[in-house]
N, C-alpha and C positions, 0 to 999 in steps of 0.2 A: 504494500499499500504506500502511496506517496505520502511524504511527510506533510503533515497539516501545518499550515501557516495561519496566524491571525491577522484579521483586517483591522484597520484603525476605525472601523464603523462599530466597534464592540460597544454599543449603546443602549442595549435593550431596556434597561431600567429608565432611561432618560427620555428617549424620543418617542415612546408610544403615545399616541394622543389621548388627552384626558377629555373623553365625552366629545361633544360636536367639534368640528374645526378640522385644519389639516393634519397632516402626520406628524409636524412639528409645531402646530399652531394651535393656541387654545381660544376658542370663541366664547368660553365661560368667563366672563369678566365682571359679574356681579350677582348678587342674590336675586335680583329682579330677573336676570337671564334665566337662572335656574328654575324658576316657577313658570316661565313662559316659552323658553327656547326661541323667542322672536322679540328682538328690541331694535332692529335697524330702522324703524320708522317711528319709534316711540317718542313723545315729546313731554314726558311727565316728570321723570326723575333724573338726577345728575349723572347717572351711570351712562346716560347717552353722550357723555363726552367721549366715550369710546364708540358706542354703537351708531350714533346719528348726531355728529357734532354739528352739523347744519341745522339740526332741528333744536338746538339749544336756544335759538332766538324766539321760540314759542314758549319758553318757560316764563314764570311770573318774574318781574324784576326782583333782583336780590342777590345775596351771596349764599351759596349752597356748598354744603361739605356732605360728601357720600362715601361710606367706608363700609367694606363687607369682608367676611372671611368664608372660605370654603373648606369643607372636611371630606376627604376621599377615602372610601372603604373600597378597596379594589382587590381583585383577584385574578391572576393569570396562570394558566396551566399549558405545559408542553407535554404531550403523551406520546411514548415511542410505540410504534406498531410494527409487529413482524420483524423486529430487530433482534437477530440471533447473537449478536455480541453483547448488547446492553440488556436484553430482556425487554419485557413489557412493564414500563415504569412511567409513574406521573410526577412531573417536576412542577412545583407549585410556588408562586410568589404571591404573598397577601399582605404587603406592608401598608398600613394607613398612612395619610398625610393630614396633619391637623393644622397646617398653616400655609395658607395660600391667599394672600390678602390683595385687595384692590383699594385704591383711594382716589377720589376725584374732587376738585374744588373748581366751582363754575360762578363766575359773576356775570349777570345778565342785566342790561339797562336798555331800556327803548327798544331799538332794532338791531342791537349788537350784543355780543358776549366774548368773554376771554375765559380761558379754562387751562387746567393742567390735570395731569392724571398719572398715577403710578399703577402699573399693571403685570400681573403674571402672564406676560403674552405668549410665551411658548411653553413647552412641556416642562412641567414642574412636578417632580415625583421622586420617590424613593423606591427601588426594586431590588429585593434581595432574594436570590435563589440558594437557599440554605443546602440543598442537595445538588447544586451545580445545574448543568444543562447537558443534554445528549451530546453535543459536539465536544464539550470540555471532557466529558467522561470518556469519550472515544480517544481524544487525544492522550488522556491518561493511560488507558490501555496500551496505546502505541508507544508510550514512554516507559513501558514496563512497570506501571504503577497498578493500583488496585481498581482503577475505574471511577475514582471519586474526585469531586471537584467543589468549588465554591464560588459565587459571584454576587457582588453588591455594587450598585451604582446609584448616584443621585444627580439630580439636574435641576437647574432654574433658568428662566429666561425672563428678566425684568426689564420693563420698559418705562421710560418717563416721556411723556408727551406735553407739549405746549402749543396752544393754538387759539383761533378766535373764529367768530361767524358773524355774518352781516345779513340781514334781510333787505334784499334789493327792493321788494315790492311786496304787495299782498299775495302774490303767487310764487315767489321764488326767494330761496336764500342759498348762501353758500359759505364754505368753511374751509380753512386750511390749518394744518398743523405739522410741526416737525417732531421727530422721535429718536431718541437714543436707546438702544438694546444693550444689554449686558448680559452675558451667559456664562455659566460654569457648569461643567459636568465632569463627574468624577467617578472612576471605576476601580474596584480592587477585587482580588480573588486570588485563587491557586488551583492547580491540578496536582494530584499525586503522581510521582514519577518513581522510577527505580531508585533514584537518588535523593529522595524526600520531595517536599513541596517546592514546586516551581511557581513563585508569586509574581503578580503584577499588580501595580498600583500607580495610577497616573490621574492627573488633573488637567483638564483642556478648559481654556478661557478664550473669549471672544468679545469684541466690542464693535457695534455697528451703528450706522445712522441711516434714516430714511424719512420720508414725508408722505403725506396722505391729503386729499382733497375730497369735500363731500357736497353734494347738492340736495336740496329739498324742493318739491313742487307741491303747492296746495291748491289743486284745481277746483275744488269745492270744499263747502264747509264739512268738518269732520273727516276728510280724506287727506292723507299724507303720503307721498311717494318719496322714497329716498334712495340716493345712490352715492356709496362711498368707495373710493379707490385708495388703497394702500400699496405703496412702492415696496419693491422687495428691500430687504435689508441684508447687505453682504455681511457675513460672519466668518471670518477665517480664524479658526480655533487653532491655538498654540499649545502643544502638550508639554507638560512638566512631569517628569518620572519622580515619584516619591521614594525616597529611601534606597534608590538604585534598584528597585523592583521592577525590572524590565522584561522578565521572563527570558532571560538568556538572550537579550537583544531583539526579542520580537517586538517591541515598542521602542520608538525612538525619541529621546528628549529633544525638544525643540522643533519637533515636526509641526508643519502648518498645513491645514487642509480646511477646505470650506464646507460649511453646513447652514446655508443661508435660510433666512425665513422668506418665503415666496411672496409675490404679488398677491393680493386679494381684492376681490371686487364683491361688494356687499349691497344687495337691493332689498328694500322692504317697502310694503303697502300696508297701512293702518287704516281702519275705518271704524268709527264710532257708530254702530247700528242705532243706538239710543244713548241717552245720556249715561245710562248705567253699563252698557254692554259694548265692549270693543273687540275686534278681531284684527290679527295681524299676520302676514305671511311674509316670510323672508327666504332668499335664495342668495347663498354664498358660493363663490368659487375661489379656490386656492390654486395659483398657477404653478405647481411643483414641477411641472415639465420644463419649465424655463428657467430655472435657478441652478446654481452651482452646488450639487451634493457630492462632490468628489471624495469627501470623507467616508462615503458609503460604497466606494468601489471596492470590489473583492475579486482580484484577478484570478485567484486560486479557485474560487467557486464560479468564476466566469460571469460576474455580475458588474455590468457597468452602469453607473447611477444615471447616466445620460439616456439610457434605454430602459430603465427599471421603474420609471415614475411617469404617471399621467396626471392629469389634474384631479383635485379631489372637489366633490360637489356636496353642499349641505342644504336641506330644506327644512324650515321651521314653521310651525303653525300654532297660534296662540289664541285662546279665548279667556277673556277676562271680564268679570262682573263686579260692579261696585254696588255694595249693599246699602251703604250709607256714607256719611262723611269719615266714619271711623273704620270700617271694614271693607276690604277688598280681597277677592279670591280670583284664582288663575289656575289654568291647566295648559301644558303645552307639549308639543311632540316635535321630535327632530328625526331626520333620516340623513345619514352621512355615507357618501359613496367614496371610499378611499382610493387614492389614485396610485397606490403601490400594486405593482403587478404580482400575481400569485407566484411566478416563478422566481422573484427575487427574495422570497421569504428564507430566512436562515435563523436558526434558533438563537444565535449569538449577536444578531443584528436585527432589531425591531421584530420581535416574535409576534405573529398575528397581525402585523400591520397591515396586511392586504385586505382583510375582512371588512365588510360594510357594517355600520353600527345604526342601532336605532335607540331612541330616549324617549323617555316620558318624564314630566316634572309637574310637581303641584305645589301651591303655596299660597300665600296671601300676604297682605300689606295691612298693617294697623296703624292707625294715626291717633294715638292717645291724647295728644295736645296739639294745639295749632302749630304748624310748621315742623312737626317731628314725625318722620315716617319710619316704621320697622317692618323690614321685609324677612320672610322666612320661606325656605324652600326645601324639598327633598326630591331627588331624582333617581332614576334607574337607567343605566345604559349597559347594553350588551351586544354581542355579535348578532346580526341577523340570523346567522347560522355557523356552527363550528365548520372548520375546514381542516383538510389534510393535505400535506405537501411532501414530496421526496426531493431533497436537495442534493447538492454535490456531495456532501458528507454521507448521505445515505446511499448513495451510488458507489461510494467507496466501500461500504459494507457489503454491498451487493457483489462487488467484484471478488470478495472474499468468501461469501456464504452461498451465493447463488439465489438468495431470497432478497427481494426489493422491500426494504423497510420504508416507512414514512414516519411523519410527525403530525400529530392533531393539535390544533391550537384553539384556545378559548379565552375570552376575556370578560369579566363582568364588574361594574361599578355600582355601588350605592352610595350617594353623596348627599350632603346637606350643606346648606349655605344661611348665614345671617347677616344682614346689613342694616345700617342705620344712616338715615339722611336727616340733616337739620338746615333749615333756611334761616339765616341770621338776621337778614334785613328785609 
């Protein structure tokens, strides 16, 4: 069997999507979003600094502060099938995330607004595989070890945006913003070999800049149409090997490769059917086919990132009902078609990234006193269906055993969010 080598894309814990959004992009940016899955055309709360910045001119005059935190309870599994070397085994990662914050500050006056926001814009997660993963176990066996391995990673993408909006007339508004994104991804682990543990421990960091522009159209009373374009954010990650743990030279200190955040185009339409009942539909596109993902190239497995990804699409539908001035309830649905091709799935790099997702969220908003809003939500996200794939490393097992193995992937999330907004003026 050929010697297995590792790819610089060993990011399984870090780059798997959290709910709706692109492969590396989080669209869950507020508690309001989790209870609706559609905020692109909303004009009510200050979280629209992210979702519909051109719509901020429809807010009441004043200074708003909106803060929220999200709690993720996630489970991912990789199951070996027909693998005569590793046997039938299920590998599980189920690490919760208790801190995923967002903060928005908005000042609206007359027909203009200025705003700023802090967002967990990209994949922010912890993923620990206490029993390793099939490919790592296979490498352990190749190296004369017992077939044991371990892998843990963490990731965050934080964005800071600053911008403003202006209402041109009764029908049209426009907004622009600039954004800086900082990201850190850390991976550590080992495989058991004939000579002991072969350890790896590295941290990758990147900093990038981009901008965005948004438009809102108000063709009739109670109807809002929105369109927001986010530019791609180039992110060239530089690797730092920690404590010399480079797995015998498999990982290179100082190596630089790109894993950009893609362009995004977000459309929304919101309509107040009555004063109490609002419906909104969203459609998002993430242009992952047109950015630099060379950090995910795997020449050993024959994966070229330029060919491995298409665009990701997400659709959201929300129903919101206002009972009175104090209570509001909503339910939202989302369907995401991930742009990663099934043939590019490898367990040590974005396991299960290929599968499409569906989500449902429920929640409400309480206004206990004037100018104070509290949002709460709970949501479920899962694969539309589990899927299996035989990758390059499975084919290596086939060359030895004559039986073609595969790996079955699945993910599920149950998440909660709470947010508070206060209008000061």
